[in-house]
N, C-alpha and C positions, 0 to 999 in steps of 0.2 A: 418626583424625581426618578429618572430612569435607573434600573438596576445596573450592576456592573458585571461585565463578562470577561473572562480571561480565556484567550485562545492560545494554545501551545501546540506547535506542529513543526514538521520539517519544512524548510524553505521550498523543497521540491513540490510540495503539495499545495502551496498557498493559492496559486492561480487556478490550477485544475480543479481543486475541490472547494475552496472557500471564496473565491471571487464572486461566484453567483449568490453566496449565502450571506456574506458580511454586510453588504448594503441593506438587505432586508432586515437583518437583525439590529442594525444600528438605530432603527426607529424606536426600538424597545430597550436597548442596552447601551451603556457606555462601554466601549470595547478596548481592551488592551491585548496586544499581540506579542508573544514570545516565539521567535523563529530560530530553530537550529539550522545553521549553515553547514551543509554536508561537505566533507572533505572529498575532493575529486568527483563531485556531483555537479553537473552543469544545470543551472536553473534558467528559466526564461529571462531574457535580458530586461524586460519591462517591469520585473517584480519590484525593484527599488522605487522606480518612478510611480508605480501604482500605490505603494505604501505612502509615499510623500503626498500624493494627491488625496488619498483617503484622510490623511491627517489634516491637511490644509482645508478640506471640505467638511471636517468634523464627523466623518464616518467612523474613524477610530480616534481614540484619545491619545494613545501612545503605542510605540512598538520598540522592541528590544531584539538584539541578536545574541545568540550564544554559539560558541564553537562546536564542532562535531564531538560527541562524546568519545569517539575513538582517539581524540587528542586529550587523553585522560586528565592530566594535571591542568592543562589550559581550560578545559571544559569545567572542571569542578571549581576552579578559582573564579571563573566568570560567573558561575551560579552563586558562589559565596558573595560576590559583589552585587549581584542582581537581586537577591532575596530581600534585602532591606527596602529597595525601591518598590517591589511588588507588595510588600507587606503594608505599605501606606494605603493600599486599597482594601476594601472589604468586598471580595468577590462573591456575587450571588450565584454565578453559573460558570462552570469550566467546560470548554469544548477542547477535545484532543483527538489525535488519531491513534492513541494507544494509552494504556494506563499501567504498563508493566515495566517500562524502561526507567533507568535512573532519573532521566530528565523529567519524565512524567511523575515519578514518586516525589521529587522535590516540590513540584507544584501541588500535587494532590495531598500529600501527607504533611507538608510543612508550610506552604504559602496559603492554602485555602483554609477558610474557617470551616468548622465541622458542619455548619448549616448549608454550605454550598452544594448545589446540584452538580453532579459530575456526569458528563455524557461523552462517550467515545463514538466517533464517526469514522467508518472505514468502508468506502464504496468499492474498493478494489478487491481482487482476489485475496481471500484471507490466508494467513500463514498456515492455518489448520488444513485448508484444502490444498494449498500449494505444496506443502511438505508431507502432509499425512492424509492423502486422498483416500487410500485403501481403508484406513482406520475410520475416516469420516463416513465412508459408505457403510461400513459395518455398524456403527452406532445409529445410523439412520434406518437400518434394515430391520430393526426390532429383534435382531439376533442377540442372544445373551453374550455379552462381552465383558471380559475381566479388564477393568480400566486400572492401570497402575499410574498413580500420580507421579509427575516428574520431579516434584519437590515437596517438602513438607514445611509446615510453619515453624516447627521447632528448630531453632538455630543450631543447637549443639548436635542434634541428630542429623541435620542437614549437612553440617561440615564433616561429621564422621563418615557419612556416606560418600561424601566427595573424596575424602582421603582414601577410603577403601577403593573406590573406583579408579582413582589416580594410580595407586599402587598396582592394581590389577592391570591397567593399560601399560604401565611402565614395565612390569615384569614380562608382559606379552612382547613388548618391543625388545627387551633384553634377550629373550629366547628365540626371537626370529628377526635378528638384527638386520639381515640382508633384504628384508621385505620393505619396499618403499611405502606401501599402504600402512604398515605398522608405524613407521616413522611419522607419517602424516597424522595417524590417529593419536599418537602421543602428543605431537605439537598442538593438535586441536584441543585435546583434553586439558593440557596445561594452560592454554589460552582461555578456555571457558572458565576454569576454576580460578585462575588469576583475576580475570575480569570480574567475576562474582565477588571475590574478597575485596578488591579495590573499589569497585563501583557500587556495590550494594552494602558493604559493611564499613570499610575503613573511612573513606571520604565522607559518606553521610554521617557517620559517628562524629567526625571532627567538625563538620559544617553545621549539621542540623541536630546533632546529639540524638540521632535516630539511626537504626539500621532498617534496611528495606527488605523485609522477609518476603519470600516467594509464596504465591498461592499454588495449589496443586497442579494447575495446568499452564502456568505462565510460559514455560519453555516450549510447550506444544502449541499454544495458541498465539502468544506473543503480543497480540493487539488488545486482549481482553483478559482480565484477572478475576472479575466478579466483584471487585471493590467499588465499581462505579454504579451510579443509579440507573443508567440506561446505556444500551449499545445499539448502534444503527448500522446495518449492512444494506446492500442493494440486491442481494440474491436470497431467495426464499430458503433454499437448502442450507446455505450458510447460517441463516437465522435459526433454523431448526436444530442444526448440529450444535451451535453455541448455546442454545437453550438447554440442551441435554447436559453438556459438560459443565456449564456454569450454574446449573440448577436454578434458573430464574426465567420468569416470563418477560422480563424487562429487556428483551432483545427484539428490535423492531426492523421491519423491511421498509425502505424508502426508495423513491425513484432516484436515479443518478442525478447529481446536482446540475450537470450541464444540459439536462433534458429541456426541450422547448427553446434552445438557443440557436437553432438552425437559421442560417442567413440566406439559404438558396431556395428556389422553387423548381419544380420538375420541368416547367416550361423553359427555364433558363439554362438547363444543364446542356453544356457542350464542352464536356471535359474529356481529355484523352490521356491523363496521367494517373497512374496507380501509386498510392502511398504504401510502401512496405515498411512497417514499423519494426526495426530490428531489436531483438531482445534475446537474452540468454548468452552464455559465454562472455559476460561483460569484461572479465579480466583476462581474456585471451586475445592474443594478436592474430591467431589463426584458428579456424574451426575444421573439423574433419572433412575429408574430401567427399565422403558419402553424404554429408549434410549439404554441402555445396550442390551436389547432384540433385538432391531432393528439392532444394530451393529452385534450381533451373527447371526441373520437370514441372513443378506446380506454377511457377510464374509464367512459363511458356504456355501452359494451359489457359491462364487468365488472359494473356495477350491475345491468343488465338480465339478466345470465346467472346471478346469484347472489341470495341473500337479503340482500345488503348494503344498508344505507340511510345510510351515512355514510362519508366518506373523511378520513383524517388526512394532511395534507400536511406531511411531516417535513422541517424545514429541514436543509440539509447543514451539517456543522461548519465548512466552509470559507466559509459565509456570514458567519462572524464573530460575536462576541457583541454588537457595537455596530452592526450593519448593519440593524437591524430585521428585516423579513421578506425583504429582497432581492426577488427576482422571485416568491417564494412568494405575496406579497400580490397581485401581478398575476394569477397563476394562480387564486388563491382568488376574486377578483372575477369573472374570466371564467367560472369554473364555476358559481358561485352565481347569476349573471345568467341562466344557461341551465338552472337547475333542479336542479343537482347539489348536494346538501348536503355541505359539507366545512368543515374548520377547519385552521388552521395550528398545528402544534405544534413545540416546540423539540427540541433534541438533547441535553438534559441527561442523558438516560438512554441508554446504549449499545444498539445494535440487538439484541444477544443477550438483553438484559433484557426487551425489549418484544415480541419476535417472537411469543411464545405468546398475546399478548393480542388477536391479530387473526385475522379469518377468512381473510385472505390478504394478500399483499404485492405491490406493483408497483414496478418500477424500470427503470433503463436500463443499457446495456452499457458506459457510460463510468465506471461505479462498481462496486465490489465489494459493494454493500449486499445484493444478492440472494444472493450466495454466503454472506454472514454469516447472513442470515435463513433460507435453506434449511437450513443446517447447525444452526441454533439451535432450530428447531421441526420436529418430525417430522410435523405434521399440516397446518400452514398451506400454502396453495398460493403459489407464487412465479412471477410472470409478468413477462417482460421486454417492453418496448414497442419493437419494431424500428424503427418509423417515427421516434420521437423520438431513439432512439439514432443512427440514420443521419444525421438532421438535425444533431445535435451534431457528429459527425465531419466532415460536409461543410462546415458553416458555420465551425467554429473551427479545424479542422486539415486542411481540403482533401483529405480521404480518402474513398474509397468503401469504407467498412469493412464487414466481415462480423461483425455483433454476436454471432452464435452461436459463431463461432470465438474471439472475444476473451473473452467471458464464460464460455463453456462451457454445456453443455446438461443436465448431470446434475441431474435433479430440478426443472428450470426449464421452465415453459410459455412459449409465445410468441404474441403477437399480431403478425401479420406486417405488413409495410410497407403493404399494401393494406387492412389491417383485418380480414383473414381469420384464422381460428383453429380449432383443434381443440377441440370442446366439453369434452373430457375434462380440459382444463387447469384447469377450475374445480372438479374433484372434490376433496374432502377425504379423503385416504387416507394410510395410513402410508408415509412416505418411507423406502425402504430403500437406503441409500448403497452405493457400491462398497466392497469390503473393502480397507482401506489401513492401514498402521502409524500409530500416534499419533506426534506430534512428540516427546513425552517418550521413547518407545521408541527413536526414531532418535538423539536426543541421548545417551541412556545407552549405546547401542550404539557410537556414535563415541567417547565417553569411554573405554569399556572397551577398544575396539580400540587407542586410543592408548596406554593403560596397558600393554597386552600387548606393544606394540612397544617401549616404553621398557624394560620388564623384559627382553625379549629382547636388546636392545642392551647393556644393563648386563651381562647374563650373558656375552655374547660378549667384552666388554672384560675381564671377570674372567678368562676362559679365556686 
């Protein structure tokens, strides 16, 4: 009889990350899926159809939806109703895209039996690199670094520290009331601590009779706590950094799940459209004029260096289904006024589905879009705009970030901050990735290893 696997993830990642994985794992496991449906996050339109097809064909046994955790009461009540249904299964393996969030903790700490193998898979840019790139560089450089844990396991100490920090921020706000950044800091602090008390303490205590304590680097890493049996990333430097922080060797590098899914051949390429995957400033209707000018400069460079005659400005899923074009419309107007032919397109289709339809793709280092595109098509060129990337990190996160370190450079070309570039980045040639294991191989190896350990322990008890 096949083992049973629980997959819990955000609906946004199901097609991009797990569509290539689930059918392969279904030969070894009975699969149950729990999907968080993000609020104001647009997901590919064929997701529901694919789930129904999987169920009808026996690829998955069952699937469930939960609300966005940001809808606090609604989310916890849905979990409370879902837990009895999940507890009918005895799960041998858990796959997730994080093990730190309340939704993850309900699964890992309450639904799963202690014997379950827990594996976190995250092929995108990690939060550690995205928000703490300078710190990540430091710990990888063998420089002696004083690491201050963001949380402690002791609940009383944790709450007392939170109260102290809150009072500190509140007093700062009172003494400099006129400063907008102080008001924002106070609001953010209140939100963080309120969310922690409600989502990690109060509701879990009522529903699961547990509290979800934080590990030292939960806030800094966000995808990985060290509680799981294995972690899988797709970037070697991210693997190395997480091994240091989590103090474990059970962090593995894998090839991107959509690798080898390319549908085109070099002989058949007659494409004249560039895909520009918009990202950053997701909740802004407008972006700064200097950023518009950087987009224009670099896109004009791409047009003049290739046979492209059109650009598709793809809306980010975080722009939301009801936000119109967000700042995509502003960029569209700016470019067309200056003679660049372009149009805004939606994100109803996932990036791996459309990558092969374009001559090349353009993006920024605050998004994993270029990683997805690079892995999904063997012939398209993928170019990162350093200037726009650095502007986003400076303006929104006050960082002097290194986009190449954050995104990675394998198979990705760069237009530098000053507009310079290597002409070879526009060449269409077969992309040959580094040799890495597949995610499926790593999952099956971990499952097999755990089974061998259990058999060995059983044999020792019999003796």
